[in-house]
N, C-alpha and C positions, 0 to 999 in steps of 0.2 A: 445574655441572647445578645443583645447589640452588636458584637465583635465579629459575629457571624453573618451581618446586613449588608448588604451590598450600597457601597456609597454611591449617591447621585452625581452625575458625571456630568450634566450642565452646572452644578453647585460646585462643583471641583474645579471645573475649568473655566467656568468665566463666572461666578461667584453667584449667580441668579439661580432662587428655586424653580425647579420645574412644576408643572400641575399635578404630578404624581409624589412630591417629596411628603415624606410623612407614613405613604402608608404601607411599608413593613410594618412600623413601628404601631402602627394604629390597628394591625391588624393582631399583633402580640399582645398589644391590650385587651383586645376584641377577646383572645382566648384566655386571659389572665380574667375575665370578667369584668373588667374594669370599662364600662360602656360608656361614661362620660367624659372619661379622659380620653377615651379613644375617638368621641366625635371632636373632643377642643384640637386633637392631636392632626387629625382629618378629618373632616365634617363630611366630603362623601365618601366615607366607608361604609355604612350602609347601604346607599343605592349600589354600590358595587359590589356587595356582598349580595344582593337581593339579582341584581345582574348577572352574576357569576351562577346563583341558583338556577335561575331561568335558562342560560344558556346549558347547563348540565341537565337539565329536564329537557331540553331540546334535543340533546345528543343521545339521550337514553330511552324517552319516550316517542319512538317515531309514529305514536297513531293519533297524535295530536299536533297541530302546527303552532308553535309558538314563536313566529317569526315576528309577527307585530308587537307582540310583548316583550322583544326581544330586542327590537329596535326601538323601540319606545323608552324603554328604561336605559337604552344607551344613550339615546339622545337626553333623557333627563339626568345620569350620570354626567355628561358631558358640560352641561349648563351648572350642575352643581358644582362641578371642580372648577368651571370657569371664573364664575360669584365667586367662591370661597377663595381662590386664589386672587383676586380682584381684592377680595377684602385683607387679605391678607398683606400685599405689598404695597397695597395703595393707604389703609386707613390703620 
């Protein structure tokens, strides 16, 4: 499956991982049911899945307003991404 994944252009060009490095592999691990391994690969995978679920609900269910939830989850996801990236790069 990994031969079909997109390479990280940041890592390829500059030798530095980006904030999203590991997302594809973590998603594949989630699909396989390897939840702990997915978290170890990319800790924000769970907040990202929840964010996309609410974005999907926001697009489908027009009777409710999910804007606040989507914005809050996006901010939370960004914070988790930055913290996990800092831990990975500096510790």
